[in-house]
PDB file of N, H, CA, C and O in Angstrom:
ATOM      1  N   MET A   1      21.092 -12.939   3.233  1.00  0.00           N
ATOM      2  CA  MET A   1      22.391 -12.340   3.481  1.00  0.00           C
ATOM      3  C   MET A   1      22.749 -11.428   2.304  1.00  0.00           C
ATOM      4  O   MET A   1      22.486 -11.753   1.147  1.00  0.00           O
ATOM      5  N   ASN A   2      23.344 -10.299   2.620  1.00  0.00           N
ATOM      6  H   ASN A   2      23.558 -10.035   3.561  1.00  0.00           H
ATOM      7  CA  ASN A   2      23.721  -9.382   1.550  1.00  0.00           C
ATOM      8  C   ASN A   2      25.225  -9.130   1.574  1.00  0.00           C
ATOM      9  O   ASN A   2      25.932  -9.530   2.499  1.00  0.00           O
ATOM     10  N   ARG A   3      25.686  -8.456   0.529  1.00  0.00           N
ATOM     11  H   ARG A   3      25.111  -8.131  -0.222  1.00  0.00           H
ATOM     12  CA  ARG A   3      27.114  -8.179   0.374  1.00  0.00           C
ATOM     13  C   ARG A   3      27.391  -6.679   0.385  1.00  0.00           C
ATOM     14  O   ARG A   3      28.402  -6.227  -0.154  1.00  0.00           O
ATOM     15  N   ILE A   4      26.495  -5.907   0.998  1.00  0.00           N
ATOM     16  H   ILE A   4      25.674  -6.274   1.436  1.00  0.00           H
ATOM     17  CA  ILE A   4      26.659  -4.453   1.026  1.00  0.00           C
ATOM     18  C   ILE A   4      27.985  -4.063   1.678  1.00  0.00           C
ATOM     19  O   ILE A   4      28.722  -3.234   1.143  1.00  0.00           O
ATOM     20  N   LYS A   5      28.285  -4.654   2.819  1.00  0.00           N
ATOM     21  H   LYS A   5      27.686  -5.327   3.253  1.00  0.00           H
ATOM     22  CA  LYS A   5      29.515  -4.317   3.538  1.00  0.00           C
ATOM     23  C   LYS A   5      30.747  -4.578   2.671  1.00  0.00           C
ATOM     24  O   LYS A   5      31.669  -3.764   2.625  1.00  0.00           O
ATOM     25  N   GLU A   6      30.750  -5.710   1.993  1.00  0.00           N
ATOM     26  H   GLU A   6      30.001  -6.372   2.030  1.00  0.00           H
ATOM     27  CA  GLU A   6      31.870  -6.074   1.124  1.00  0.00           C
ATOM     28  C   GLU A   6      32.094  -5.001   0.043  1.00  0.00           C
ATOM     29  O   GLU A   6      33.220  -4.553  -0.173  1.00  0.00           O
ATOM     30  N   PHE A   7      31.012  -4.601  -0.627  1.00  0.00           N
ATOM     31  H   PHE A   7      30.098  -4.965  -0.452  1.00  0.00           H
ATOM     32  CA  PHE A   7      31.133  -3.591  -1.673  1.00  0.00           C
ATOM     33  C   PHE A   7      31.483  -2.219  -1.096  1.00  0.00           C
ATOM     34  O   PHE A   7      32.240  -1.464  -1.706  1.00  0.00           O
ATOM     35  N   ARG A   8      30.936  -1.895   0.075  1.00  0.00           N
ATOM     36  H   ARG A   8      30.321  -2.509   0.571  1.00  0.00           H
ATOM     37  CA  ARG A   8      31.235  -0.609   0.722  1.00  0.00           C
ATOM     38  C   ARG A   8      32.713  -0.520   1.064  1.00  0.00           C
ATOM     39  O   ARG A   8      33.347   0.511   0.838  1.00  0.00           O
ATOM     40  N   LYS A   9      33.266  -1.603   1.610  1.00  0.00           N
ATOM     41  H   LYS A   9      32.751  -2.440   1.793  1.00  0.00           H
ATOM     42  CA  LYS A   9      34.684  -1.599   1.991  1.00  0.00           C
ATOM     43  C   LYS A   9      35.596  -1.498   0.767  1.00  0.00           C
ATOM     44  O   LYS A   9      36.657  -0.876   0.833  1.00  0.00           O
ATOM     45  N   LYS A  10      35.185  -2.108  -0.353  1.00  0.00           N
ATOM     46  H   LYS A  10      34.323  -2.613  -0.406  1.00  0.00           H
ATOM     47  CA  LYS A  10      35.978  -1.997  -1.584  1.00  0.00           C
ATOM     48  C   LYS A  10      36.098  -0.545  -2.037  1.00  0.00           C
ATOM     49  O   LYS A  10      37.089  -0.157  -2.656  1.00  0.00           O
ATOM     50  N   LYS A  11      35.074   0.254  -1.720  1.00  0.00           N
ATOM     51  H   LYS A  11      34.269  -0.061  -1.218  1.00  0.00           H
ATOM     52  CA  LYS A  11      35.076   1.676  -2.095  1.00  0.00           C
ATOM     53  C   LYS A  11      35.677   2.551  -0.997  1.00  0.00           C
ATOM     54  O   LYS A  11      35.697   3.776  -1.119  1.00  0.00           O
ATOM     55  N   ASN A  12      36.163   1.928   0.068  1.00  0.00           N
ATOM     56  H   ASN A  12      36.146   0.933   0.167  1.00  0.00           H
ATOM     57  CA  ASN A  12      36.736   2.662   1.209  1.00  0.00           C
ATOM     58  C   ASN A  12      35.782   3.705   1.779  1.00  0.00           C
ATOM     59  O   ASN A  12      36.174   4.836   2.067  1.00  0.00           O
ATOM     60  N   LEU A  13      34.528   3.306   1.934  1.00  0.00           N
ATOM     61  H   LEU A  13      34.209   2.387   1.700  1.00  0.00           H
ATOM     62  CA  LEU A  13      33.515   4.186   2.500  1.00  0.00           C
ATOM     63  C   LEU A  13      33.082   3.663   3.865  1.00  0.00           C
ATOM     64  O   LEU A  13      32.966   2.455   4.068  1.00  0.00           O
ATOM     65  N   SER A  14      32.844   4.578   4.792  1.00  0.00           N
ATOM     66  H   SER A  14      32.938   5.560   4.627  1.00  0.00           H
ATOM     67  CA  SER A  14      32.281   4.181   6.083  1.00  0.00           C
ATOM     68  C   SER A  14      30.768   4.089   5.938  1.00  0.00           C
ATOM     69  O   SER A  14      30.202   4.548   4.946  1.00  0.00           O
ATOM     70  N   GLN A  15      30.122   3.497   6.928  1.00  0.00           N
ATOM     71  H   GLN A  15      30.582   3.124   7.734  1.00  0.00           H
ATOM     72  CA  GLN A  15      28.665   3.462   6.925  1.00  0.00           C
ATOM     73  C   GLN A  15      28.119   4.883   6.906  1.00  0.00           C
ATOM     74  O   GLN A  15      27.159   5.178   6.194  1.00  0.00           O
ATOM     75  N   SER A  16      28.735   5.764   7.693  1.00  0.00           N
ATOM     76  H   SER A  16      29.514   5.525   8.272  1.00  0.00           H
ATOM     77  CA  SER A  16      28.279   7.160   7.746  1.00  0.00           C
ATOM     78  C   SER A  16      28.418   7.850   6.402  1.00  0.00           C
ATOM     79  O   SER A  16      27.524   8.586   5.983  1.00  0.00           O
ATOM     80  N   ASP A  17      29.541   7.617   5.719  1.00  0.00           N
ATOM     81  H   ASP A  17      30.268   7.020   6.059  1.00  0.00           H
ATOM     82  CA  ASP A  17      29.755   8.219   4.398  1.00  0.00           C
ATOM     83  C   ASP A  17      28.664   7.782   3.427  1.00  0.00           C
ATOM     84  O   ASP A  17      28.074   8.600   2.722  1.00  0.00           O
ATOM     85  N   LEU A  18      28.412   6.498   3.406  1.00  0.00           N
ATOM     86  H   LEU A  18      28.891   5.833   3.979  1.00  0.00           H
ATOM     87  CA  LEU A  18      27.433   5.968   2.465  1.00  0.00           C
ATOM     88  C   LEU A  18      26.012   6.381   2.853  1.00  0.00           C
ATOM     89  O   LEU A  18      25.188   6.671   1.985  1.00  0.00           O
ATOM     90  N   ALA A  19      25.730   6.406   4.146  1.00  0.00           N
ATOM     91  H   ALA A  19      26.400   6.170   4.851  1.00  0.00           H
ATOM     92  CA  ALA A  19      24.410   6.856   4.605  1.00  0.00           C
ATOM     93  C   ALA A  19      24.170   8.295   4.166  1.00  0.00           C
ATOM     94  O   ALA A  19      23.068   8.642   3.741  1.00  0.00           O
ATOM     95  N   GLU A  20      25.193   9.126   4.267  1.00  0.00           N
ATOM     96  H   GLU A  20      26.089   8.844   4.612  1.00  0.00           H
ATOM     97  CA  GLU A  20      25.073  10.532   3.850  1.00  0.00           C
ATOM     98  C   GLU A  20      24.801  10.618   2.348  1.00  0.00           C
ATOM     99  O   GLU A  20      23.944  11.390   1.918  1.00  0.00           O
ATOM    100  N   LYS A  21      25.518   9.839   1.557  1.00  0.00           N
ATOM    101  H   LYS A  21      26.214   9.212   1.907  1.00  0.00           H
ATOM    102  CA  LYS A  21      25.293   9.832   0.109  1.00  0.00           C
ATOM    103  C   LYS A  21      23.888   9.348  -0.234  1.00  0.00           C
ATOM    104  O   LYS A  21      23.285   9.796  -1.209  1.00  0.00           O
ATOM    105  N   MET A  22      23.372   8.414   0.591  1.00  0.00           N
ATOM    106  H   MET A  22      23.862   8.050   1.383  1.00  0.00           H
ATOM    107  CA  MET A  22      22.047   7.841   0.361  1.00  0.00           C
ATOM    108  C   MET A  22      20.927   8.694   0.961  1.00  0.00           C
ATOM    109  O   MET A  22      19.745   8.445   0.724  1.00  0.00           O
ATOM    110  N   LYS A  23      21.326   9.712   1.747  1.00  0.00           N
ATOM    111  H   LYS A  23      22.286   9.914   1.939  1.00  0.00           H
ATOM    112  CA  LYS A  23      20.363  10.582   2.432  1.00  0.00           C
ATOM    113  C   LYS A  23      19.472   9.799   3.399  1.00  0.00           C
ATOM    114  O   LYS A  23      18.261  10.008   3.468  1.00  0.00           O
ATOM    115  N   VAL A  24      20.118   8.884   4.150  1.00  0.00           N
ATOM    116  H   VAL A  24      21.102   8.715   4.094  1.00  0.00           H
ATOM    117  CA  VAL A  24      19.446   8.147   5.216  1.00  0.00           C
ATOM    118  C   VAL A  24      20.313   8.247   6.464  1.00  0.00           C
ATOM    119  O   VAL A  24      21.479   8.636   6.391  1.00  0.00           O
ATOM    120  N   LYS A  25      19.741   7.896   7.599  1.00  0.00           N
ATOM    121  H   LYS A  25      18.795   7.580   7.658  1.00  0.00           H
ATOM    122  CA  LYS A  25      20.502   7.901   8.839  1.00  0.00           C
ATOM    123  C   LYS A  25      21.485   6.741   8.848  1.00  0.00           C
ATOM    124  O   LYS A  25      21.243   5.701   8.236  1.00  0.00           O
ATOM    125  N   GLN A  26      22.592   6.930   9.547  1.00  0.00           N
ATOM    126  H   GLN A  26      22.788   7.775  10.045  1.00  0.00           H
ATOM    127  CA  GLN A  26      23.608   5.881   9.642  1.00  0.00           C
ATOM    128  C   GLN A  26      23.007   4.624  10.246  1.00  0.00           C
ATOM    129  O   GLN A  26      23.356   3.518   9.835  1.00  0.00           O
ATOM    130  N   ASN A  27      22.111   4.770  11.213  1.00  0.00           N
ATOM    131  H   ASN A  27      21.828   5.669  11.548  1.00  0.00           H
ATOM    132  CA  ASN A  27      21.461   3.626  11.843  1.00  0.00           C
ATOM    133  C   ASN A  27      20.652   2.821  10.814  1.00  0.00           C
ATOM    134  O   ASN A  27      20.662   1.590  10.840  1.00  0.00           O
ATOM    135  N   THR A  28      19.964   3.510   9.926  1.00  0.00           N
ATOM    136  H   THR A  28      19.956   4.510   9.905  1.00  0.00           H
ATOM    137  CA  THR A  28      19.203   2.838   8.867  1.00  0.00           C
ATOM    138  C   THR A  28      20.143   2.039   7.978  1.00  0.00           C
ATOM    139  O   THR A  28      19.867   0.888   7.642  1.00  0.00           O
ATOM    140  N   PHE A  29      21.253   2.657   7.599  1.00  0.00           N
ATOM    141  H   PHE A  29      21.478   3.593   7.872  1.00  0.00           H
ATOM    142  CA  PHE A  29      22.213   1.959   6.748  1.00  0.00           C
ATOM    143  C   PHE A  29      22.775   0.733   7.451  1.00  0.00           C
ATOM    144  O   PHE A  29      22.923  -0.322   6.834  1.00  0.00           O
ATOM    145  N   SER A  30      23.089   0.860   8.726  1.00  0.00           N
ATOM    146  H   SER A  30      22.969   1.718   9.227  1.00  0.00           H
ATOM    147  CA  SER A  30      23.593  -0.263   9.507  1.00  0.00           C
ATOM    148  C   SER A  30      22.586  -1.416   9.511  1.00  0.00           C
ATOM    149  O   SER A  30      22.970  -2.580   9.402  1.00  0.00           O
ATOM    150  N   GLN A  31      21.311  -1.091   9.636  1.00  0.00           N
ATOM    151  H   GLN A  31      21.000  -0.145   9.725  1.00  0.00           H
ATOM    152  CA  GLN A  31      20.277  -2.122   9.615  1.00  0.00           C
ATOM    153  C   GLN A  31      20.207  -2.808   8.256  1.00  0.00           C
ATOM    154  O   GLN A  31      19.974  -4.014   8.190  1.00  0.00           O
ATOM    155  N   TRP A  32      20.401  -2.073   7.187  1.00  0.00           N
ATOM    156  H   TRP A  32      20.591  -1.093   7.241  1.00  0.00           H
ATOM    157  CA  TRP A  32      20.442  -2.692   5.855  1.00  0.00           C
ATOM    158  C   TRP A  32      21.604  -3.672   5.772  1.00  0.00           C
ATOM    159  O   TRP A  32      21.456  -4.807   5.320  1.00  0.00           O
ATOM    160  N   GLU A  33      22.766  -3.200   6.222  1.00  0.00           N
ATOM    161  H   GLU A  33      22.887  -2.278   6.590  1.00  0.00           H
ATOM    162  CA  GLU A  33      23.978  -3.994   6.122  1.00  0.00           C
ATOM    163  C   GLU A  33      23.891  -5.272   6.962  1.00  0.00           C
ATOM    164  O   GLU A  33      24.483  -6.292   6.610  1.00  0.00           O
ATOM    165  N   ASN A  34      23.163  -5.215   8.056  1.00  0.00           N
ATOM    166  H   ASN A  34      22.681  -4.386   8.342  1.00  0.00           H
ATOM    167  CA  ASN A  34      23.050  -6.354   8.969  1.00  0.00           C
ATOM    168  C   ASN A  34      21.767  -7.162   8.772  1.00  0.00           C
ATOM    169  O   ASN A  34      21.389  -7.953   9.637  1.00  0.00           O
ATOM    170  N   ASP A  35      21.104  -6.965   7.646  1.00  0.00           N
ATOM    171  H   ASP A  35      21.411  -6.323   6.943  1.00  0.00           H
ATOM    172  CA  ASP A  35      19.894  -7.717   7.290  1.00  0.00           C
ATOM    173  C   ASP A  35      18.765  -7.596   8.312  1.00  0.00           C
ATOM    174  O   ASP A  35      17.967  -8.518   8.479  1.00  0.00           O
ATOM    175  N   ILE A  36      18.705  -6.462   8.988  1.00  0.00           N
ATOM    176  H   ILE A  36      19.354  -5.712   8.853  1.00  0.00           H
ATOM    177  CA  ILE A  36      17.604  -6.194   9.908  1.00  0.00           C
ATOM    178  C   ILE A  36      16.450  -5.560   9.134  1.00  0.00           C
ATOM    179  O   ILE A  36      15.280  -5.850   9.385  1.00  0.00           O
ATOM    180  N   ARG A  37      16.800  -4.700   8.200  1.00  0.00           N
ATOM    181  H   ARG A  37      17.750  -4.465   7.996  1.00  0.00           H
ATOM    182  CA  ARG A  37      15.835  -4.062   7.299  1.00  0.00           C
ATOM    183  C   ARG A  37      16.407  -4.138   5.894  1.00  0.00           C
ATOM    184  O   ARG A  37      17.590  -4.427   5.709  1.00  0.00           O
ATOM    185  N   ILE A  38      15.556  -3.876   4.900  1.00  0.00           N
ATOM    186  H   ILE A  38      14.596  -3.641   5.050  1.00  0.00           H
ATOM    187  CA  ILE A  38      16.032  -3.831   3.518  1.00  0.00           C
ATOM    188  C   ILE A  38      15.634  -2.489   2.905  1.00  0.00           C
ATOM    189  O   ILE A  38      14.591  -1.932   3.248  1.00  0.00           O
ATOM    190  N   PRO A  39      16.459  -1.976   2.008  1.00  0.00           N
ATOM    191  CA  PRO A  39      16.109  -0.718   1.343  1.00  0.00           C
ATOM    192  C   PRO A  39      14.947  -0.940   0.377  1.00  0.00           C
ATOM    193  O   PRO A  39      14.728  -2.050  -0.108  1.00  0.00           O
ATOM    194  N   ASN A  40      14.210   0.132   0.108  1.00  0.00           N
ATOM    195  H   ASN A  40      14.388   1.034   0.501  1.00  0.00           H
ATOM    196  CA  ASN A  40      13.166   0.003  -0.907  1.00  0.00           C
ATOM    197  C   ASN A  40      13.836  -0.072  -2.283  1.00  0.00           C
ATOM    198  O   ASN A  40      15.054   0.070  -2.391  1.00  0.00           O
ATOM    199  N   VAL A  41      13.066  -0.288  -3.298  1.00  0.00           N
ATOM    200  H   VAL A  41      12.077  -0.403  -3.210  1.00  0.00           H
ATOM    201  CA  VAL A  41      13.613  -0.497  -4.643  1.00  0.00           C
ATOM    202  C   VAL A  41      14.438   0.698  -5.104  1.00  0.00           C
ATOM    203  O   VAL A  41      15.541   0.524  -5.621  1.00  0.00           O
ATOM    204  N   LYS A  42      13.923   1.894  -4.924  1.00  0.00           N
ATOM    205  H   LYS A  42      13.026   2.035  -4.504  1.00  0.00           H
ATOM    206  CA  LYS A  42      14.634   3.102  -5.345  1.00  0.00           C
ATOM    207  C   LYS A  42      15.964   3.222  -4.596  1.00  0.00           C
ATOM    208  O   LYS A  42      16.991   3.544  -5.195  1.00  0.00           O
ATOM    209  N   GLN A  43      15.941   2.962  -3.290  1.00  0.00           N
ATOM    210  H   GLN A  43      15.107   2.701  -2.804  1.00  0.00           H
ATOM    211  CA  GLN A  43      17.166   3.040  -2.493  1.00  0.00           C
ATOM    212  C   GLN A  43      18.158   1.960  -2.920  1.00  0.00           C
ATOM    213  O   GLN A  43      19.359   2.221  -3.001  1.00  0.00           O
ATOM    214  N   ALA A  44      17.673   0.762  -3.192  1.00  0.00           N
ATOM    215  H   ALA A  44      16.698   0.550  -3.127  1.00  0.00           H
ATOM    216  CA  ALA A  44      18.558  -0.325  -3.613  1.00  0.00           C
ATOM    217  C   ALA A  44      19.228   0.002  -4.942  1.00  0.00           C
ATOM    218  O   ALA A  44      20.414  -0.272  -5.128  1.00  0.00           O
ATOM    219  N   LEU A  45      18.478   0.583  -5.857  1.00  0.00           N
ATOM    220  H   LEU A  45      17.515   0.806  -5.706  1.00  0.00           H
ATOM    221  CA  LEU A  45      19.058   0.972  -7.149  1.00  0.00           C
ATOM    222  C   LEU A  45      20.101   2.065  -6.965  1.00  0.00           C
ATOM    223  O   LEU A  45      21.156   2.028  -7.598  1.00  0.00           O
ATOM    224  N   ASN A  46      19.817   3.032  -6.107  1.00  0.00           N
ATOM    225  H   ASN A  46      18.959   3.062  -5.593  1.00  0.00           H
ATOM    226  CA  ASN A  46      20.762   4.110  -5.823  1.00  0.00           C
ATOM    227  C   ASN A  46      22.021   3.550  -5.161  1.00  0.00           C
ATOM    228  O   ASN A  46      23.135   3.935  -5.518  1.00  0.00           O
ATOM    229  N   LEU A  47      21.848   2.653  -4.210  1.00  0.00           N
ATOM    230  H   LEU A  47      20.944   2.340  -3.920  1.00  0.00           H
ATOM    231  CA  LEU A  47      22.980   2.031  -3.526  1.00  0.00           C
ATOM    232  C   LEU A  47      23.867   1.282  -4.521  1.00  0.00           C
ATOM    233  O   LEU A  47      25.091   1.414  -4.491  1.00  0.00           O
ATOM    234  N   ALA A  48      23.253   0.511  -5.385  1.00  0.00           N
ATOM    235  H   ALA A  48      22.259   0.404  -5.409  1.00  0.00           H
ATOM    236  CA  ALA A  48      24.015  -0.224  -6.396  1.00  0.00           C
ATOM    237  C   ALA A  48      24.782   0.728  -7.313  1.00  0.00           C
ATOM    238  O   ALA A  48      25.925   0.460  -7.684  1.00  0.00           O
ATOM    239  N   GLU A  49      24.148   1.829  -7.671  1.00  0.00           N
ATOM    240  H   GLU A  49      23.219   2.046  -7.370  1.00  0.00           H
ATOM    241  CA  GLU A  49      24.816   2.812  -8.535  1.00  0.00           C
ATOM    242  C   GLU A  49      26.028   3.421  -7.830  1.00  0.00           C
ATOM    243  O   GLU A  49      27.101   3.532  -8.424  1.00  0.00           O
ATOM    244  N   ILE A  50      25.861   3.811  -6.581  1.00  0.00           N
ATOM    245  H   ILE A  50      24.989   3.721  -6.099  1.00  0.00           H
ATOM    246  CA  ILE A  50      26.973   4.403  -5.821  1.00  0.00           C
ATOM    247  C   ILE A  50      28.118   3.409  -5.678  1.00  0.00           C
ATOM    248  O   ILE A  50      29.287   3.781  -5.783  1.00  0.00           O
ATOM    249  N   LEU A  51      27.782   2.144  -5.439  1.00  0.00           N
ATOM    250  H   LEU A  51      26.833   1.841  -5.354  1.00  0.00           H
ATOM    251  CA  LEU A  51      28.811   1.117  -5.245  1.00  0.00           C
ATOM    252  C   LEU A  51      29.296   0.496  -6.556  1.00  0.00           C
ATOM    253  O   LEU A  51      30.123  -0.415  -6.560  1.00  0.00           O
ATOM    254  N   GLU A  52      28.762   1.011  -7.672  1.00  0.00           N
ATOM    255  H   GLU A  52      28.089   1.751  -7.669  1.00  0.00           H
ATOM    256  CA  GLU A  52      29.158   0.569  -9.006  1.00  0.00           C
ATOM    257  C   GLU A  52      28.997  -0.940  -9.182  1.00  0.00           C
ATOM    258  O   GLU A  52      29.921  -1.648  -9.583  1.00  0.00           O
ATOM    259  N   THR A  53      27.805  -1.395  -8.870  1.00  0.00           N
ATOM    260  H   THR A  53      27.054  -0.820  -8.544  1.00  0.00           H
ATOM    261  CA  THR A  53      27.471  -2.808  -9.034  1.00  0.00           C
ATOM    262  C   THR A  53      25.986  -2.903  -9.360  1.00  0.00           C
ATOM    263  O   THR A  53      25.344  -1.901  -9.675  1.00  0.00           O
ATOM    264  N   THR A  54      25.453  -4.101  -9.282  1.00  0.00           N
ATOM    265  H   THR A  54      25.974  -4.915  -9.026  1.00  0.00           H
ATOM    266  CA  THR A  54      24.026  -4.302  -9.527  1.00  0.00           C
ATOM    267  C   THR A  54      23.333  -4.669  -8.220  1.00  0.00           C
ATOM    268  O   THR A  54      23.974  -5.123  -7.272  1.00  0.00           O
ATOM    269  N   VAL A  55      22.039  -4.471  -8.180  1.00  0.00           N
ATOM    270  H   VAL A  55      21.518  -4.102  -8.949  1.00  0.00           H
ATOM    271  CA  VAL A  55      21.263  -4.882  -7.012  1.00  0.00           C
ATOM    272  C   VAL A  55      21.412  -6.388  -6.809  1.00  0.00           C
ATOM    273  O   VAL A  55      21.541  -6.862  -5.680  1.00  0.00           O
ATOM    274  N   GLU A  56      21.393  -7.124  -7.900  1.00  0.00           N
ATOM    275  H   GLU A  56      21.288  -6.740  -8.817  1.00  0.00           H
ATOM    276  CA  GLU A  56      21.537  -8.576  -7.816  1.00  0.00           C
ATOM    277  C   GLU A  56      22.844  -8.976  -7.146  1.00  0.00           C
ATOM    278  O   GLU A  56      22.875  -9.904  -6.338  1.00  0.00           O
ATOM    279  N   SER A  57      23.922  -8.275  -7.482  1.00  0.00           N
ATOM    280  H   SER A  57      23.896  -7.521  -8.139  1.00  0.00           H
ATOM    281  CA  SER A  57      25.224  -8.579  -6.876  1.00  0.00           C
ATOM    282  C   SER A  57      25.264  -8.272  -5.384  1.00  0.00           C
ATOM    283  O   SER A  57      25.960  -8.941  -4.621  1.00  0.00           O
ATOM    284  N   LEU A  58      24.513  -7.255  -4.980  1.00  0.00           N
ATOM    285  H   LEU A  58      23.948  -6.711  -5.600  1.00  0.00           H
ATOM    286  CA  LEU A  58      24.479  -6.893  -3.564  1.00  0.00           C
ATOM    287  C   LEU A  58      23.764  -7.945  -2.723  1.00  0.00           C
ATOM    288  O   LEU A  58      24.034  -8.077  -1.529  1.00  0.00           O
ATOM    289  N   TYR A  59      22.864  -8.684  -3.337  1.00  0.00           N
ATOM    290  H   TYR A  59      22.645  -8.577  -4.307  1.00  0.00           H
ATOM    291  CA  TYR A  59      22.033  -9.616  -2.586  1.00  0.00           C
ATOM    292  C   TYR A  59      22.202 -11.071  -2.978  1.00  0.00           C
ATOM    293  O   TYR A  59      21.275 -11.860  -2.794  1.00  0.00           O
ATOM    294  N   LYS A  60      23.339 -11.449  -3.507  1.00  0.00           N
ATOM    295  H   LYS A  60      24.091 -10.808  -3.657  1.00  0.00           H
ATOM    296  CA  LYS A  60      23.607 -12.856  -3.853  1.00  0.00           C
ATOM    297  C   LYS A  60      23.997 -13.620  -2.613  1.00  0.00           C
ATOM    298  O   LYS A  60      24.264 -14.819  -2.686  1.00  0.00           O
TER     299      LYS A  60
END
């Protein structure tokens, strides 16, 4: 289970907004958020940076 949605909502970002910042499709981002797929290491680090947290915090 991840906490991506929790951190995304704290930043008042939609899935589409964050997907655009991450340069991925909204569907891909939705799959990350719903634990269907996981981002690669580079994407996870970028996501954590955008959400101003750590990768570890996203996946506790």
